[in-house]
C-alpha positions as CSV (number, residue, x, y, z in Angstrom):
1,M,177.9,-0.4,-133.5
2,R,175.0,-2.4,-132.8
3,G,173.0,-1.8,-129.1
4,I,169.9,0.4,-127.9
5,I,169.4,3.2,-130.1
6,G,166.0,4.6,-128.1
7,Y,164.4,3.1,-124.9
8,G,160.7,4.5,-123.3
9,A,159.0,2.9,-119.7
10,Y,155.4,3.3,-118.5
11,V,154.7,3.2,-114.5
12,P,150.9,2.8,-113.7
13,Y,149.4,6.3,-112.3
14,Y,148.1,4.3,-109.1
15,R,149.9,3.5,-106.1
16,L,148.7,1.1,-103.6
17,D,150.1,2.4,-99.6
18,R,151.8,-0.9,-98.9
19,A,150.3,0.5,-94.7
20,N,146.6,0.4,-96.4
21,I,147.1,-2.9,-96.4
22,A,147.6,-3.8,-92.5
23,A,144.8,-1.4,-91.9
24,V,142.5,-3.5,-93.6
25,M,143.2,-6.5,-93.3
26,G,145.4,-6.4,-90.1
27,A,148.3,-8.2,-91.7
28,G,150.9,-8.4,-94.5
29,G,151.7,-4.6,-96.3
30,G,154.3,-3.0,-94.8
31,R,156.8,0.6,-96.1
32,G,156.4,1.9,-99.2
33,S,153.7,1.7,-101.9
34,R,153.6,0.1,-105.2
35,A,152.0,0.3,-108.7
36,V,148.5,-0.5,-109.8
37,A,148.1,-1.6,-112.8
38,S,144.5,0.4,-113.6
39,F,140.6,-1.4,-113.7
40,D,141.7,-1.2,-117.7
41,E,145.4,-2.4,-118.2
42,D,146.4,-5.1,-118.4
43,T,150.6,-6.5,-120.0
44,T,149.7,-5.7,-123.3
45,T,148.3,-1.9,-123.2
46,M,151.0,-0.8,-120.5
47,G,153.7,-2.5,-122.9
48,V,151.6,-0.3,-125.7
49,E,152.1,2.4,-123.5
50,A,156.1,2.2,-123.1
51,A,157.1,1.5,-126.5
52,R,154.8,4.6,-127.2
53,N,156.9,6.3,-125.0
54,C,160.4,4.8,-126.8
55,L,159.2,6.2,-130.4
56,R,158.3,9.0,-129.5
57,S,161.5,9.6,-128.0
58,I,163.0,8.5,-131.5
59,E,161.3,8.9,-134.3
60,V,162.0,5.2,-135.8
61,T,159.2,2.5,-137.6
62,P,160.5,-0.9,-136.5
63,D,161.0,-4.0,-138.5
64,A,160.3,-6.6,-135.6
65,V,158.2,-6.3,-132.1
66,M,159.2,-8.6,-129.4
67,F,157.0,-8.6,-126.4
68,A,157.4,-10.1,-123.5
69,T,155.2,-11.4,-120.1
70,A,155.0,-14.0,-117.6
71,N,151.1,-12.7,-117.5
72,P,150.1,-12.7,-121.1
73,A,146.5,-11.6,-121.4
74,Y,145.1,-14.4,-124.0
75,L,147.1,-18.3,-124.5
76,D,147.2,-19.4,-128.0
77,K,146.7,-15.6,-129.7
78,T,149.3,-13.8,-129.6
79,N,150.0,-10.4,-128.1
80,A,152.1,-8.6,-130.2
81,T,150.3,-8.5,-132.3
82,A,147.5,-6.3,-130.6
83,I,150.4,-4.1,-129.6
84,H,151.6,-4.1,-133.5
85,A,148.6,-2.5,-134.2
86,A,148.5,0.1,-131.3
87,L,151.1,1.7,-133.0
88,D,150.5,1.7,-136.5
89,L,153.4,-0.6,-137.5
90,P,153.5,-1.8,-141.2
91,Q,152.4,-5.3,-142.2
92,S,155.6,-6.3,-142.9
93,A,157.1,-5.8,-139.6
94,W,157.1,-9.1,-137.5
95,A,155.8,-9.5,-133.8
96,V,155.9,-12.5,-131.2
97,D,155.4,-13.2,-127.5
98,M,157.2,-14.6,-125.0
99,G,155.7,-15.4,-122.1
100,G,154.7,-17.7,-119.4
101,S,158.3,-16.5,-116.8
102,A,160.1,-14.0,-115.5
103,K,163.0,-14.9,-117.6
104,S,160.8,-14.0,-120.9
105,G,162.8,-10.5,-121.2
106,E,165.8,-12.1,-121.0
107,A,165.2,-13.6,-124.3
108,A,163.4,-10.7,-125.9
109,M,166.5,-8.5,-125.5
110,R,168.3,-11.1,-126.9
111,L,167.0,-11.6,-129.8
112,A,166.0,-8.6,-130.6
113,S,169.8,-8.2,-130.3
114,A,170.7,-11.2,-132.8
115,S,168.1,-10.2,-135.2
116,P,169.2,-8.3,-138.2
117,G,167.2,-4.8,-139.2
118,T,165.6,-2.4,-135.8
119,N,163.9,-4.6,-133.1
120,L,161.4,-3.3,-129.9
121,A,161.8,-5.4,-127.6
122,I,159.1,-5.1,-125.1
123,F,158.9,-5.8,-121.1
124,S,155.0,-6.0,-119.0
125,D,153.8,-7.7,-116.3
126,L,151.6,-7.3,-113.8
127,R,152.1,-9.2,-110.4
128,T,149.6,-10.3,-107.9
129,G,149.6,-13.1,-104.8
130,N,147.2,-13.7,-102.4
131,P,145.8,-10.7,-99.8
132,T,148.4,-9.5,-96.8
133,S,151.2,-12.3,-99.2
134,G,154.2,-11.0,-99.6
135,D,153.7,-10.7,-103.0
136,E,150.9,-8.7,-103.1
137,A,152.5,-6.5,-101.2
138,N,156.4,-6.4,-102.9
139,G,155.2,-6.7,-106.4
140,G,154.2,-3.7,-109.0
141,D,153.2,-3.5,-112.3
142,G,154.8,-1.7,-115.3
143,A,156.4,-2.2,-118.5
144,A,159.5,-0.9,-120.3
145,A,160.4,-1.3,-124.1
146,F,164.3,-0.9,-125.6
147,L,165.1,-0.1,-129.4
148,I,167.7,-1.6,-131.1
149,G,169.6,-1.3,-133.7
150,D,172.7,-0.5,-135.6
151,S,174.5,3.3,-136.0
152,D,173.7,4.0,-139.4
153,T,170.5,3.7,-138.4
154,A,170.1,5.8,-135.0
155,P,173.2,6.5,-132.3
156,V,173.9,3.9,-130.6
157,I,173.2,5.3,-127.0
158,A,174.4,2.6,-125.3
159,E,175.8,-0.6,-126.8
160,M,176.8,-4.5,-124.7
161,L,181.0,-4.7,-123.3
162,G,179.8,-8.9,-122.8
163,G,177.6,-11.0,-121.0
164,A,177.5,-14.5,-118.8
165,Q,174.7,-16.6,-118.1
166,A,174.3,-19.6,-115.6
167,T,171.0,-21.6,-115.9
168,A,170.1,-24.7,-113.1
169,E,166.7,-26.2,-112.4
170,F,165.5,-25.4,-108.9
171,L,161.7,-25.0,-107.9
172,D,161.7,-22.1,-106.2
173,R,158.6,-19.6,-107.6
174,Y,156.1,-21.5,-109.7
175,R,152.1,-21.0,-111.1
176,Q,150.3,-23.5,-113.0
177,P,148.0,-21.8,-115.9
178,G,145.2,-20.2,-114.6
179,D,146.0,-19.4,-111.1
180,S,146.2,-15.4,-109.5
181,F,148.9,-16.0,-107.4
182,S,152.2,-17.7,-107.5
183,R,153.7,-20.2,-105.0
184,L,156.7,-20.2,-103.3
185,W,159.6,-22.5,-102.1
186,E,161.5,-21.9,-98.8
187,E,163.4,-18.2,-99.0
188,R,167.2,-19.8,-98.0
189,F,167.2,-22.3,-100.2
190,G,166.5,-20.0,-103.5
191,E,169.0,-18.0,-102.1
192,Q,171.6,-20.6,-101.5
193,A,170.8,-21.6,-105.0
194,Y,171.1,-18.3,-107.0
195,L,174.2,-16.6,-105.1
196,P,176.5,-19.2,-106.9
197,L,174.7,-19.0,-110.0
198,A,174.9,-15.2,-110.1
199,Q,179.0,-15.2,-108.7
200,D,179.4,-17.8,-111.6
201,A,178.1,-15.3,-114.1
202,V,179.3,-12.7,-113.1
203,E,182.7,-13.4,-113.3
204,R,182.5,-14.7,-116.9
205,A,180.2,-11.5,-117.4
206,L,183.1,-9.9,-116.5
207,K,186.0,-11.8,-118.2
208,A,184.0,-11.3,-121.7
209,A,184.3,-8.0,-122.1
210,N,188.5,-7.5,-120.2
211,L,186.9,-5.7,-116.8
212,S,187.2,-5.7,-113.5
213,M,184.5,-5.2,-110.9
214,D,186.5,-1.4,-110.7
215,D,185.9,-0.5,-114.1
216,I,181.6,-0.9,-113.7
217,D,180.2,2.4,-112.3
218,K,176.9,0.7,-111.5
219,V,175.1,-2.5,-111.0
220,V,171.6,-2.9,-111.8
221,V,170.6,-6.5,-109.3
222,A,167.1,-7.6,-110.5
223,G,165.4,-10.7,-110.0
224,L,161.6,-11.7,-108.0
225,H,163.6,-13.3,-105.3
226,A,164.5,-10.7,-102.7
227,R,166.5,-13.0,-100.4
228,A,169.0,-13.6,-102.9
229,A,168.9,-9.7,-104.8
230,R,169.7,-9.0,-101.6
231,G,172.9,-11.5,-100.7
232,L,174.2,-9.9,-103.6
233,A,174.3,-6.1,-102.5
234,R,177.6,-7.4,-101.4
235,I,179.4,-7.6,-105.1
236,A,177.7,-4.2,-105.8
237,G,178.8,-2.2,-102.6
238,D,177.9,1.0,-103.0
239,K,177.3,1.1,-107.1
240,L,174.3,-0.7,-106.4
241,V,171.1,1.0,-107.8
242,D,167.8,1.5,-106.2
243,D,166.0,-1.4,-106.9
244,L,162.6,1.0,-106.7
245,T,161.0,-2.0,-104.8
246,G,160.1,0.9,-101.6
247,V,158.3,3.2,-104.4
248,I,156.7,1.3,-107.2
249,G,157.3,-2.7,-106.8
250,N,159.0,-5.7,-108.0
251,S,157.5,-5.3,-112.0
252,G,158.7,-9.3,-112.3
253,A,159.9,-9.7,-116.3
254,A,159.9,-6.2,-117.1
255,Q,162.0,-4.9,-112.9
256,A,165.2,-4.9,-114.7
257,S,164.0,-3.3,-118.2
258,T,162.5,-0.7,-115.7
259,L,165.8,0.0,-114.0
260,I,168.0,0.1,-116.8
261,A,165.5,2.7,-118.2
262,S,165.2,4.4,-114.7
263,V,169.8,4.5,-115.1
264,L,169.4,5.5,-118.8
265,D,167.5,8.8,-117.8
266,T,170.0,10.0,-116.0
267,A,173.8,8.6,-117.2
268,A,176.0,10.3,-118.0
269,P,178.4,9.8,-121.4
270,G,181.1,6.8,-120.9
271,E,178.9,4.6,-117.5
272,T,179.8,1.5,-117.7
273,I,177.1,-0.5,-116.1
274,M,176.3,-4.5,-115.0
275,V,172.8,-5.8,-115.0
276,I,172.2,-8.9,-113.0
277,H,168.4,-10.8,-113.6
278,L,168.3,-14.1,-111.2
279,A,165.1,-15.9,-112.4
280,D,165.3,-19.5,-112.8
281,G,169.2,-18.9,-112.5
282,A,171.7,-16.0,-113.4
283,N,172.2,-13.2,-116.3
284,A,174.7,-10.9,-116.4
285,G,175.3,-8.6,-118.9
286,I,177.9,-4.7,-118.8
287,F,176.8,-2.0,-121.6
288,R,178.5,0.9,-121.1
289,T,177.1,4.2,-122.8
290,T,177.8,6.1,-125.5
291,D,178.3,9.8,-126.4
292,A,175.2,9.7,-127.9
293,I,173.7,9.4,-124.8
294,A,174.0,13.3,-124.0
295,D,171.8,14.3,-126.8
296,Y,168.8,12.0,-126.1
297,T,165.6,12.7,-124.7
298,P,163.5,10.3,-123.4
299,F,159.8,11.0,-123.2
300,A,158.5,10.3,-119.6
301,P,162.0,9.5,-117.6
302,V,161.4,7.2,-114.8
303,Q,161.3,9.9,-111.9
304,A,158.2,11.8,-113.3
305,Q,156.5,9.1,-113.8
306,I,157.0,8.1,-110.2
307,D,156.6,11.1,-109.0
308,A,152.8,11.9,-111.3
309,G,151.6,8.4,-109.5
310,S,148.9,8.9,-107.3
311,D,148.3,7.4,-104.0
312,S,144.9,7.5,-103.5
313,L,144.1,4.4,-104.0
314,D,142.5,2.4,-101.6
315,Y,142.6,-1.0,-101.1
316,N,139.1,-2.5,-101.7
317,K,139.3,-0.7,-104.9
318,Y,142.6,-2.9,-105.3
319,L,140.9,-5.9,-104.4
320,T,137.8,-5.4,-106.9
321,W,140.7,-4.1,-109.3
322,R,142.1,-7.9,-109.4
323,G,139.5,-10.3,-108.9
324,F,139.3,-11.0,-105.2
325,L,136.6,-8.9,-104.3
326,D,133.4,-9.2,-105.8
327,R,131.2,-5.6,-105.6
328,E,127.6,-5.6,-106.6
329,P,127.6,-4.9,-110.6
330,P,125.9,-2.6,-112.1
331,R,122.5,-2.4,-112.7
332,R,122.8,-2.0,-116.6
333,P,123.2,-5.0,-119.0
334,D,126.8,-6.9,-119.2
335,P,127.8,-5.8,-122.3
336,D,128.7,-8.2,-125.2
337,R,131.1,-9.7,-126.5
338,P,133.0,-7.6,-130.0
339,G,132.6,-9.2,-132.9
340,A,135.7,-10.6,-134.5
341,P,134.7,-9.7,-138.5
342,P,134.4,-6.1,-137.6
343,A,137.0,-5.5,-135.2
344,S,138.9,-6.9,-138.1
345,R,137.6,-3.9,-141.0
346,S,138.5,-1.4,-138.7
347,E,142.2,-2.4,-137.2
348,D,142.9,1.1,-138.2
349,W,140.8,2.5,-135.9
350,K,140.2,0.6,-133.5
351,F,144.2,-0.5,-132.8
352,A,145.9,2.7,-134.6
353,F,143.7,5.4,-133.6
354,V,143.7,6.9,-136.8
355,G,141.0,8.7,-138.7
356,S,140.6,10.3,-141.5
357,K,141.3,14.1,-143.2
358,D,139.5,15.4,-145.8
359,R,142.1,16.3,-148.6
360,S,140.1,19.1,-149.8
361,S,139.2,20.9,-146.9
362,G,141.4,19.7,-143.8
363,A,138.5,18.2,-142.2
364,I,139.6,15.3,-139.4
365,H,136.5,13.1,-139.1
366,L,136.9,10.7,-136.0
367,P,136.4,7.4,-136.6
368,P,137.4,7.8,-139.9
369,M,134.5,8.6,-143.1
370,R,134.0,8.1,-147.0
371,V,132.0,11.7,-146.8
372,S,133.1,15.1,-145.5
373,M,131.3,16.8,-143.2
374,V,132.7,20.3,-145.0
375,G,131.8,20.5,-148.6
376,G,131.0,16.6,-148.7
377,A,133.4,15.7,-150.6
378,V,132.8,11.7,-151.5
379,D,136.3,9.4,-151.3
380,D,139.0,12.4,-150.8
381,M,140.5,11.4,-147.9
382,E,143.6,10.6,-146.7
383,R,144.7,8.4,-143.3
384,I,145.8,10.9,-139.9
385,R,146.6,9.0,-136.9
386,M,145.7,11.0,-133.5
387,A,146.5,9.1,-130.7
388,D,150.0,11.2,-130.3
389,V,147.7,14.6,-131.1
390,P,146.7,16.6,-127.8
391,A,143.0,17.7,-126.4
392,T,141.2,20.2,-124.9
393,I,137.7,19.0,-122.4
394,A,134.5,20.8,-124.4
395,T,132.8,19.3,-122.5
396,F,132.0,16.1,-120.1
397,T,129.8,14.4,-118.3
398,V,130.0,12.1,-114.5
399,D,127.8,8.7,-115.5
400,R,127.2,6.6,-112.3
401,L,125.0,4.0,-113.6
402,A,126.9,2.8,-116.8
403,F,128.9,-0.1,-116.7
404,S,132.7,-0.4,-115.1
405,L,134.3,-1.5,-112.6
406,S,135.8,2.0,-111.3
407,P,132.4,4.0,-110.8
408,P,131.7,6.7,-112.0
409,T,132.8,6.8,-115.3
410,V,133.4,9.9,-117.5
411,A,132.8,10.5,-120.5
412,V,134.2,13.7,-122.6
413,V,134.3,15.7,-125.8
414,I,137.2,16.4,-127.0
415,D,138.8,18.9,-129.4
416,Y,142.1,18.3,-130.7
417,D,145.1,20.5,-131.4
418,G,144.9,20.8,-135.2
419,G,141.1,20.1,-135.7
420,G,139.1,17.1,-135.0
421,R,136.2,15.9,-132.4
422,F,135.8,13.0,-130.1
423,Q,133.6,11.9,-127.2
424,A,135.9,9.6,-124.9
425,E,135.9,7.7,-122.3
426,M,139.1,9.3,-119.0
427,T,140.7,7.2,-117.2
428,D,143.6,7.7,-114.0
429,V,141.6,10.7,-113.3
430,D,139.3,12.0,-110.3
431,P,136.6,12.4,-111.4
432,D,135.4,15.0,-108.5
433,E,138.7,17.3,-110.8
434,V,137.4,17.5,-114.4
435,K,137.0,20.7,-115.9
436,I,136.0,22.4,-118.8
437,G,139.3,23.4,-120.8
438,D,141.3,20.6,-118.8
439,R,144.3,19.1,-121.0
440,V,144.4,15.4,-122.3
441,E,145.9,12.9,-124.7
442,M,145.0,9.4,-125.5
443,T,145.9,6.0,-123.6
444,F,145.4,2.5,-125.2
445,R,142.8,0.6,-122.4
446,R,140.7,-1.9,-122.5
447,L,137.1,-1.3,-122.7
448,F,135.7,-4.2,-121.4
449,T,136.2,-8.0,-121.7
450,A,133.3,-10.5,-122.3
451,E,133.1,-14.1,-123.1
452,G,137.2,-14.3,-122.8
453,I,137.1,-11.4,-125.2
454,H,139.4,-8.2,-124.6
455,N,137.5,-4.7,-125.7
456,Y,140.8,-2.7,-126.3
457,F,140.6,0.8,-127.4
458,W,141.9,4.7,-126.6
459,K,140.7,6.7,-123.6
460,A,141.8,9.9,-122.7
461,R,143.3,11.0,-119.8
462,P,145.7,14.7,-118.0
463,L,148.0,15.2,-119.9
464,S,151.5,15.0,-118.5
465,S,153.0,18.7,-117.2
C-alpha cells in the first residue's frame, strides 16, 4: 500500500484582525483574522517549519523534496535546496521546485505519489494584496508538508482511492513576475467557469473510486476564488469542512494541504474524505484513513497552532513587513550581503544548525570548533544537530538600535538541554515579556536580505506548550 505516512502544518504566530484594516484605512477589512508571516519569514522558511513538524511526527528520512509555492523567495535558484539543507538531508536526496501558481501544489503531491521511494511534498504560500483589497484581508500565510511512502517504510495513515482533473484555460487571476499583488477578473465570470469543471471532476473522481457522495464523510473545498468555492457548498452539504478562512485566511498554494492536515488531526480510521481544489480548472481527490491513523500523533496540530497565535499585530506594522510602508530605518549601516563561498563551506552550521561534540569530554560547541574548550582535544569531534533541542534563556538584552524591520531586537544567551550555549536572536515574542528562565526552541528564519541574497539562519522563539 502507498499513501500518506506522515504530515505536518505550519501556521505563523501573528494574526491581523481584519477590523484593524478598516479602522486605519476607512475601507476594506471584514470579520475575523488572517495569519501573517513575520518580517523574517518567507515561503522557504515556512516550508522548513512545516517539514520539521512532519518529520518530528515520524522518524523517516525522505528520498526527495518537492516544494510548491506561488511566491518563491528566489527565481532561477532552487528554493527546495535550502529546505533540504535545513532538514539536514543526505546529498543523495533530490530537491526540486514547483512554482508560479496555486496549482503547483497539485503537481508536488502527484509527483511525490508517483515517484518511487519516500517523498516529502511541501506546500507554502505568502498571500498579499493592495491595501484595503479583498486579497489583503482574505489571504493568509502558511505551509504544510506530506510524507508519501509505502507501508513497508511506515504505516500508511491515508490511502488514495481515486481522483480526476478538469483543465481549462481562462483568465481568472493573474500576476506578472515582480508584481506584489494579483489582478482578478470579475467574480461572476470565474464562478461560471469553475463550477461546471468542479462538477465534472467530482463525478469522475467518484466513478474512479467506485463511490457515491453518500459514501463521503467529509469534503474539503479549497481555492482562491471564494465565490466559486462557496458555490460548491451545495455539493458537500453538511459534510463540508470549515475552510478556516475566518481565522487564518486563504493560504493559496498551501490552503488545500493545510485543510487536509487539519482534517487528519481529528480523523478516525475508515473516514472517506474528498478534496476539491479550484485553480485554473478543478482537481478532485478521494482518500480514506486507515487504522494506523489512530496511533499517529501530529507534532503540532493545526488547531493548536491557531490557538497559540497572537492577535497583537497592528496594521501599520503589517504594511511595513509587506513593503507597502517605508519607515525611518535604524541609524546603523545596512547589512552586507552574505558571501557565497563562506556560506557554502558552513552549510552544516548555517542551514542545518549542526554543532560539534567533543568525543572525550562531551562538550558541545556552537558554532562547531576543531579544538575543544574542555581538555583541548583537537579534531576529535562528532556532528550534533541542535535544531530540535529545546533551551533555556540564561540572559538577554533588548536592543533598540540594531538593524531590524521590526525593532526592537531581542538577543538572548541560551543553554541547551544536555549542554551547549549559544547567543541567538529571538522572534515571535513580545520584548516586554521575555524573562530569564524562559524556555525556547529554534526556528529557521531569514536574518535579512541584502543585494538580493537572503541570509537564512536560526533564531529562538518561545517553546510551544
